[in-house]
C-alpha positions in Angstrom: 116.7 123.7 80.8 114.2 121.8 78.7 116.4 118.7 78.7 116.5 118.7 82.5 112.7 118.4 82.4 113.1 114.9 80.8 116.0 113.7 82.9 114.3 111.2 85.1 117.3 109.1 86.0 117.3 110.2 89.7 113.5 109.7 89.9 113.8 106.2 88.4 116.6 105.3 90.8 114.6 106.4 93.7 111.6 104.3 92.5 113.8 101.3 92.2 115.2 101.9 95.7 111.6 102.1 97.1 110.8 98.8 95.4 113.9 97.3 97.0 112.7 98.4 100.4 109.4 96.6 99.9 110.9 93.5 98.3 113.5 93.0 101.0 111.1 93.4 103.9 108.0 91.8 102.5 109.1 88.7 100.6 106.4 86.8 98.6 107.0 83.5 100.3 106.2 84.8 103.7 103.0 83.5 105.2 101.5 86.1 107.5 98.1 86.4 109.1 96.3 89.8 108.7 97.5 91.2 112.0 101.2 90.3 111.3 100.9 91.6 107.8 99.4 94.9 109.0 102.2 95.4 111.6 104.9 94.5 109.2 103.6 96.7 106.4 103.2 99.6 108.7 106.9 99.4 109.6 107.8 99.3 105.9 105.5 102.3 105.1 107.2 104.2 107.9 110.6 103.5 106.4 109.4 104.5 103.0 107.8 107.7 104.3 111.2 108.7 105.9 113.0 108.1 102.6 110.3 109.9 100.6 110.7 112.9 102.9 114.4 112.9 102.4 114.1 112.6 98.6 111.6 115.5 98.5 113.9 117.7 100.6 116.8 116.9 98.3 114.8 118.0 95.3 115.0 121.7 94.4 111.6 121.6 92.9 108.6 119.3 93.0 108.8 116.4 90.5 107.2 117.2 87.2 104.6 114.8 85.8 107.1 113.0 83.6 109.6 112.3 86.4 106.8 111.2 88.7 105.5 108.8 86.1 109.0 107.4 85.5 109.5 106.9 89.2 106.2 105.2 89.6 106.8 103.0 86.6 110.2 101.9 87.8 108.7 101.0 91.2 105.8 99.2 89.6 107.8 97.1 87.2 110.4 96.2 89.8 107.6 94.8 92.0 105.9 93.0 89.1 109.2 91.5 88.0 109.7 90.3 91.6 106.4 88.4 91.2 103.9 90.5 93.2 100.3 90.5 92.1 99.2 93.3 89.6 96.4 94.7 91.8 98.7 94.7 94.9 101.5 96.4 92.9 99.0 99.0 91.5 97.8 99.9 95.1 101.4 100.2 96.3 102.3 102.4 93.3 99.4 104.7 93.9 100.4 105.0 97.6 103.9 105.9 96.6 103.0 108.4 93.9 100.4 110.1 96.1 103.1 110.7 98.8 105.4 112.4 96.4 102.8 115.2 95.6 
């Protein structure tokens, strides 16, 4: 039972999948004005919210702090590795983690 507390593989995989959603739909090279960016990001957030809801339903219990941190870290580093700005990545990560609570 104690070992399962530290098994964050499923959480990490979900974090990476959420990063893939963002990276695929909001490429760095895309030049959007504020209105276009807002509309596109809203669509992406809606997709992510649906997937978060499905992930939460699939979990038998709420994620513990370790698994939540691992999920957020996987998401954050995937976006950083893709070239997104640190502040932007931090804001997206906070958004994601807050939706998992």
